[in-house]
Backbone as CSV, one residue per row, in Angstrom:
resi,resn,N_x,N_y,N_z,CA_x,CA_y,CA_z,C_x,C_y,C_z
1,MET,-36.559,-68.747,258.321,-35.248,-68.440,258.738,-35.164,-66.982,259.091
2,GLY,-35.050,-66.766,260.276,-34.955,-65.397,260.767,-33.506,-65.010,260.963
3,SER,-33.314,-63.801,261.401,-31.956,-63.327,261.612,-31.373,-63.913,262.885
4,ASP,-32.217,-64.455,263.762,-31.721,-65.030,265.001,-31.251,-66.480,264.828
5,ASP,-31.568,-67.103,263.700,-31.178,-68.518,263.479,-29.667,-68.614,263.293
6,PRO,-29.064,-69.671,263.819,-27.620,-69.864,263.633,-27.327,-70.175,262.162
7,PRO,-26.137,-69.872,261.702,-25.805,-70.156,260.298,-25.834,-71.669,260.036
8,GLN,-26.311,-72.011,258.855,-26.422,-73.419,258.449,-25.041,-73.932,258.023
9,HIS,-24.611,-74.990,258.613,-23.345,-75.637,258.236,-23.678,-77.009,257.676
10,SER,-22.944,-77.391,256.661,-23.168,-78.726,256.119,-22.506,-79.743,257.024
11,PRO,-23.066,-80.917,257.088,-22.493,-81.960,257.933,-21.056,-82.259,257.501
12,SER,-20.295,-82.809,258.405,-18.865,-83.023,258.161,-18.616,-84.043,257.041
13,HIS,-19.475,-85.048,256.883,-19.247,-86.043,255.836,-19.583,-85.494,254.455
14,LEU,-20.378,-84.439,254.370,-20.672,-83.819,253.081,-19.727,-82.667,252.775
15,ARG,-19.028,-82.202,253.737,-18.154,-81.059,253.557,-17.033,-81.366,252.552
16,SER,-16.578,-82.609,252.505,-15.492,-82.946,251.596,-15.953,-82.955,250.141
17,LEU,-17.250,-83.059,249.885,-17.751,-83.072,248.519,-18.224,-81.710,248.045
18,THR,-18.269,-80.764,248.925,-18.727,-79.430,248.543,-17.532,-78.577,248.170
19,PRO,-17.752,-77.574,247.328,-16.635,-76.709,246.951,-16.054,-76.048,248.182
20,GLY,-14.795,-75.927,248.169,-14.101,-75.314,249.291,-12.647,-75.702,249.213
21,PRO,-11.909,-75.376,250.223,-10.480,-75.664,250.157,-10.184,-77.158,250.104
22,PHE,-11.032,-78.014,250.723,-10.771,-79.457,250.706,-11.641,-80.182,249.696
23,GLY,-12.793,-79.676,249.371,-13.749,-80.356,248.492,-13.244,-80.506,247.074
24,SER,-12.585,-79.534,246.551,-12.137,-79.607,245.163,-11.035,-80.646,244.985
25,SER,-10.187,-80.860,245.962,-9.127,-81.859,245.824,-9.708,-83.272,245.868
26,ILE,-10.714,-83.508,246.676,-11.371,-84.813,246.731,-12.071,-85.087,245.409
27,ARG,-12.732,-84.101,244.883,-13.419,-84.249,243.602,-12.405,-84.559,242.500
28,THR,-11.267,-83.907,242.525,-10.223,-84.149,241.537,-9.697,-85.576,241.654
29,VAL,-9.497,-86.037,242.874,-9.026,-87.408,243.092,-10.065,-88.405,242.593
30,LEU,-11.335,-88.151,242.858,-12.389,-89.048,242.378,-12.429,-89.083,240.856
31,VAL,-12.336,-87.924,240.223,-12.362,-87.872,238.763,-11.132,-88.574,238.195
32,LEU,-9.966,-88.314,238.769,-8.752,-88.978,238.305,-8.844,-90.503,238.499
33,GLY,-9.388,-90.929,239.615,-9.590,-92.357,239.854,-10.509,-92.975,238.823
34,PHE,-11.585,-92.266,238.515,-12.510,-92.752,237.494,-11.813,-92.828,236.135
35,VAL,-11.013,-91.810,235.800,-10.300,-91.805,234.523,-9.307,-92.962,234.471
36,VAL,-8.606,-93.223,235.550,-7.648,-94.328,235.586,-8.374,-95.658,235.422
37,ILE,-9.463,-95.838,236.130,-10.232,-97.089,236.019,-10.777,-97.256,234.606
38,PHE,-11.310,-96.186,234.029,-11.835,-96.243,232.669,-10.716,-96.565,231.683
39,THR,-9.538,-95.966,231.869,-8.402,-96.236,230.984,-7.952,-97.685,231.099
40,LEU,-7.862,-98.200,232.324,-7.505,-99.604,232.511,-8.534,-100.527,231.872
41,TRP,-9.778,-100.209,232.028,-10.850,-101.001,231.424,-10.721,-100.968,229.902
42,PHE,-10.477,-99.808,229.338,-10.352,-99.669,227.896,-9.143,-100.441,227.376
43,VAL,-8.006,-100.327,228.043,-6.796,-101.026,227.615,-6.977,-102.535,227.720
44,SER,-7.577,-103.002,228.809,-7.787,-104.443,228.956,-8.784,-104.959,227.929
45,THR,-9.788,-104.178,227.594,-10.743,-104.577,226.557,-10.048,-104.657,225.209
46,TYR,-9.197,-103.689,224.918,-8.457,-103.692,223.653,-7.553,-104.929,223.582
47,ALA,-6.854,-105.232,224.664,-5.977,-106.401,224.692,-6.785,-107.685,224.513
48,LEU,-7.939,-107.758,225.140,-8.798,-108.936,225.000,-9.275,-109.091,223.562
49,VAL,-9.673,-108.005,222.950,-10.133,-108.059,221.549,-8.994,-108.514,220.644
50,GLN,-7.785,-108.048,220.904,-6.636,-108.465,220.096,-6.371,-109.965,220.259
51,ARG,-6.439,-110.461,221.485,-6.217,-111.889,221.717,-7.303,-112.736,221.077
52,VAL,-8.550,-112.294,221.174,-9.654,-113.034,220.552,-9.499,-113.025,219.038
53,SER,-9.100,-111.899,218.474,-8.884,-111.820,217.024,-7.772,-112.764,216.589
54,GLU,-6.693,-112.815,217.339,-5.589,-113.716,217.010,-6.032,-115.177,217.124
55,ALA,-6.791,-115.499,218.147,-7.295,-116.867,218.308,-8.232,-117.224,217.158
56,GLU,-9.051,-116.294,216.747,-9.962,-116.530,215.621,-9.177,-116.747,214.338
57,ARG,-8.124,-115.959,214.128,-7.295,-116.108,212.939,-6.622,-117.488,212.930
58,GLN,-6.087,-117.903,214.079,-5.457,-119.214,214.170,-6.467,-120.333,213.953
59,SER,-7.646,-120.170,214.517,-8.698,-121.166,214.342,-9.102,-121.286,212.880
60,THR,-9.213,-120.163,212.203,-9.567,-120.176,210.783,-8.479,-120.861,209.966
61,ALA,-7.219,-120.586,210.284,-6.113,-121.215,209.560,-6.097,-122.728,209.782
62,ILE,-6.318,-123.149,211.023,-6.337,-124.579,211.330,-7.500,-125.261,210.624
63,THR,-8.645,-124.632,210.639,-9.819,-125.196,209.977,-9.597,-125.301,208.474
64,ALA,-9.002,-124.276,207.886,-8.732,-124.304,206.447,-7.746,-125.416,206.098
65,ARG,-6.692,-125.567,206.911,-5.729,-126.636,206.676,-6.384,-128.009,206.821
66,PHE,-7.229,-128.163,207.826,-7.915,-129.432,208.039,-8.849,-129.738,206.867
67,THR,-9.597,-128.734,206.429,-10.530,-128.927,205.318,-9.791,-129.287,204.036
68,ALA,-8.679,-128.610,203.777,-7.891,-128.921,202.579,-7.356,-130.351,202.651
69,GLY,-6.894,-130.763,203.827,-6.421,-132.136,204.000,-7.525,-133.155,203.792
70,GLU,-8.691,-132.860,204.324,-9.831,-133.767,204.141,-10.221,-133.872,202.666
71,GLU,-10.186,-132.762,201.953,-10.511,-132.787,200.531,-9.506,-133.640,199.752
72,LEU,-8.235,-133.534,200.119,-7.229,-134.366,199.459,-7.447,-135.848,199.756
73,LEU,-7.788,-136.171,200.992,-8.060,-137.571,201.342,-9.297,-138.093,200.613
74,PHE,-10.325,-137.258,200.512,-11.528,-137.666,199.771,-11.207,-137.852,198.293
75,THR,-10.352,-136.996,197.750,-9.946,-137.130,196.349,-9.220,-138.450,196.132
76,MET,-8.295,-138.766,197.046,-7.572,-140.031,196.923,-8.535,-141.216,196.974
77,ARG,-9.423,-141.177,197.925,-10.386,-142.280,198.080,-11.253,-142.423,196.843
78,ALA,-11.764,-141.311,196.356,-12.649,-141.354,195.187,-11.911,-141.868,193.953
79,GLN,-10.660,-141.446,193.769,-9.909,-141.886,192.592,-9.551,-143.368,192.672
80,VAL,-9.253,-143.866,193.860,-8.966,-145.294,194.003,-10.227,-146.106,193.717
81,LEU,-11.346,-145.655,194.242,-12.600,-146.363,193.955,-12.953,-146.289,192.471
82,LEU,-12.737,-145.130,191.869,-13.018,-144.967,190.447,-12.101,-145.855,189.610
83,SER,-10.868,-145.994,190.033,-9.955,-146.864,189.284,-10.410,-148.319,189.336
84,SER,-10.963,-148.736,190.448,-11.469,-150.113,190.516,-12.668,-150.298,189.590
85,VAL,-13.464,-149.251,189.428,-14.580,-149.311,188.478,-14.037,-149.399,187.047
86,HIS,-12.978,-148.647,186.756,-12.362,-148.709,185.431,-11.813,-150.105,185.142
87,VAL,-11.199,-150.722,186.132,-10.675,-152.080,185.958,-11.818,-153.053,185.717
88,ARG,-12.890,-152.904,186.464,-14.055,-153.772,186.252,-14.603,-153.599,184.848
89,ASP,-14.745,-152.332,184.433,-15.271,-152.073,183.093,-14.343,-152.620,182.016
90,ALA,-13.035,-152.508,182.238,-12.077,-153.037,181.263,-12.179,-154.551,181.155
91,ALA,-12.411,-155.213,182.266,-12.538,-156.669,182.251,-13.810,-157.107,181.540
92,LEU,-14.854,-156.280,181.607,-16.128,-156.644,180.981,-16.240,-156.185,179.536
93,ASP,-15.479,-155.174,179.164,-15.571,-154.610,177.822,-14.702,-155.427,176.863
94,THR,-15.315,-155.944,175.805,-14.602,-156.813,174.860,-14.217,-156.097,173.574
95,ARG,-14.464,-154.809,173.468,-14.091,-154.080,172.245,-12.569,-154.046,172.101
96,SER,-12.112,-153.888,170.895,-10.670,-153.962,170.646,-9.909,-152.751,171.200
97,GLY,-10.428,-151.548,171.138,-9.712,-150.371,171.608,-10.051,-149.964,173.031
98,ALA,-10.844,-150.745,173.708,-11.307,-150.376,175.052,-10.188,-150.431,176.089
99,ALA,-9.254,-151.366,175.932,-8.193,-151.529,176.928,-7.343,-150.268,177.028
100,SER,-7.021,-149.651,175.911,-6.193,-148.439,175.961,-6.959,-147.281,176.607
101,LEU,-8.262,-147.205,176.355,-9.089,-146.160,176.985,-9.082,-146.328,178.504
102,TYR,-9.275,-147.535,178.980,-9.302,-147.784,180.431,-7.912,-147.628,181.039
103,ARG,-6.874,-148.003,180.279,-5.504,-147.817,180.762,-5.218,-146.326,180.972
104,ASP,-5.667,-145.501,180.030,-5.480,-144.049,180.167,-6.255,-143.494,181.360
105,GLN,-7.458,-144.000,181.556,-8.257,-143.553,182.704,-7.608,-143.982,184.023
106,LEU,-7.031,-145.179,184.023,-6.350,-145.662,185.221,-5.093,-144.834,185.500
107,ARG,-4.349,-144.471,184.456,-3.171,-143.614,184.636,-3.569,-142.242,185.166
108,ALA,-4.669,-141.698,184.637,-5.129,-140.386,185.111,-5.538,-140.451,186.579
109,ALA,-6.216,-141.526,186.969,-6.617,-141.689,188.371,-5.381,-141.818,189.267
110,ARG,-4.397,-142.578,188.796,-3.168,-142.731,189.586,-2.425,-141.403,189.709
111,ALA,-2.376,-140.638,188.636,-1.704,-139.337,188.679,-2.400,-138.406,189.658
112,THR,-3.729,-138.451,189.687,-4.480,-137.614,190.627,-4.203,-138.027,192.067
113,VAL,-4.143,-139.328,192.319,-3.854,-139.828,193.672,-2.436,-139.443,194.083
114,ASP,-1.476,-139.622,193.166,-0.084,-139.263,193.491,0.050,-137.771,193.770
115,GLU,-0.646,-136.947,193.006,-0.616,-135.490,193.239,-1.226,-135.146,194.596
116,ALA,-2.329,-135.804,194.943,-2.972,-135.551,196.240,-2.042,-135.952,197.383
117,ILE,-1.329,-137.065,197.219,-0.388,-137.500,198.256,0.728,-136.476,198.413
118,GLU,1.263,-136.014,197.303,2.351,-135.035,197.358,1.897,-133.722,197.992
119,ARG,0.671,-133.336,197.777,0.161,-132.099,198.375,-0.152,-132.277,199.852
120,TYR,-0.481,-133.492,200.277,-0.850,-133.734,201.671,0.373,-133.955,202.563
121,LEU,1.412,-134.566,202.051,2.560,-134.949,202.868,3.225,-133.791,203.616
122,PRO,3.324,-132.577,203.094,3.935,-131.501,203.892,3.169,-131.178,205.174
123,ASP,1.900,-131.533,205.246,1.101,-131.261,206.442,1.251,-132.335,207.513
124,VAL,1.943,-133.425,207.192,2.128,-134.518,208.144,3.269,-134.138,209.080
125,ASP,2.948,-134.027,210.368,3.938,-133.548,211.337,4.534,-134.655,212.201
126,SER,3.707,-135.533,212.704,4.200,-136.503,213.685,4.830,-137.713,212.992
127,SER,5.713,-138.369,213.720,6.397,-139.546,213.167,5.421,-140.714,212.995
128,ILE,4.458,-140.811,213.884,3.466,-141.889,213.773,2.630,-141.703,212.511
129,GLU,2.232,-140.461,212.273,1.441,-140.193,211.067,2.287,-140.437,209.818
130,ARG,3.566,-140.119,209.859,4.467,-140.399,208.713,4.548,-141.910,208.471
131,GLN,4.593,-142.697,209.541,4.624,-144.154,209.381,3.347,-144.643,208.704
132,HIS,2.210,-144.078,209.124,0.939,-144.465,208.496,0.939,-144.102,207.015
133,TRP,1.458,-142.924,206.700,1.492,-142.500,205.298,2.443,-143.364,204.484
134,THR,3.532,-143.793,205.064,4.445,-144.690,204.357,3.746,-146.003,204.047
135,ARG,2.979,-146.489,205.005,2.231,-147.729,204.786,1.150,-147.539,203.724
136,VAL,0.453,-146.398,203.766,-0.579,-146.119,202.761,0.041,-146.047,201.366
137,GLN,1.188,-145.392,201.263,1.850,-145.297,199.962,2.273,-146.674,199.459
138,ALA,2.768,-147.532,200.357,3.148,-148.894,199.963,1.924,-149.690,199.506
139,GLU,0.818,-149.552,200.230,-0.400,-150.264,199.840,-0.942,-149.745,198.510
140,LEU,-0.855,-148.441,198.302,-1.284,-147.889,197.011,-0.391,-148.392,195.881
141,GLN,0.904,-148.474,196.128,1.815,-148.995,195.105,1.463,-150.441,194.774
142,ASP,1.173,-151.243,195.796,0.746,-152.627,195.565,-0.559,-152.661,194.778
143,TYR,-1.474,-151.770,195.102,-2.764,-151.710,194.403,-2.558,-151.390,192.925
144,TRP,-1.735,-150.361,192.641,-1.520,-149.980,191.248,-0.785,-151.095,190.489
145,THR,0.132,-151.758,191.159,0.847,-152.874,190.524,-0.114,-154.010,190.225
146,SER,-1.039,-154.268,191.120,-1.996,-155.357,190.890,-2.998,-155.017,189.800
147,MET,-3.227,-153.758,189.543,-4.176,-153.349,188.515,-3.577,-153.358,187.115
148,SER,-2.312,-153.193,186.995,-1.698,-153.072,185.667,-1.816,-154.326,184.794
149,PRO,-1.710,-155.543,185.314,-1.849,-156.720,184.431,-3.258,-156.832,183.827
150,VAL,-4.224,-156.337,184.496,-5.603,-156.434,183.992,-5.752,-155.635,182.708
151,LEU,-5.015,-154.552,182.599,-5.180,-153.655,181.460,-4.156,-153.871,180.354
152,THR,-3.321,-154.882,180.459,-2.325,-155.093,179.398,-2.795,-156.085,178.381
């Protein structure tokens, strides 16, 4: 580069990115645009995390309610089956005090089933499910009534 060479000028498309009267404003706009995009990204990520957390909390609550309901239904089933075993044993046992022992076991099984029903019923929402539960309660009442003569 000699003294006779013309001064070097940057091309017009690069001039807006170089420091100067116009370059600094473009750079500021680019930085502000990046900050706005980053802020929007951060806010949307935060909102997404909050929604996912809420969905997870609801899912956990639903699962816990379902599991508790299933445990109550299994308890009812097990106690009804156990009561039939007690009735069978009472019919086969010829000892003099055995009937009162089996009667007490049958009462305890019935109390457990009734408690499970009372704990489950608040979770029944639909009218169809309420109808099914009314029928189940009637059938259980018939079952307990049919078992009582065996133990008297």
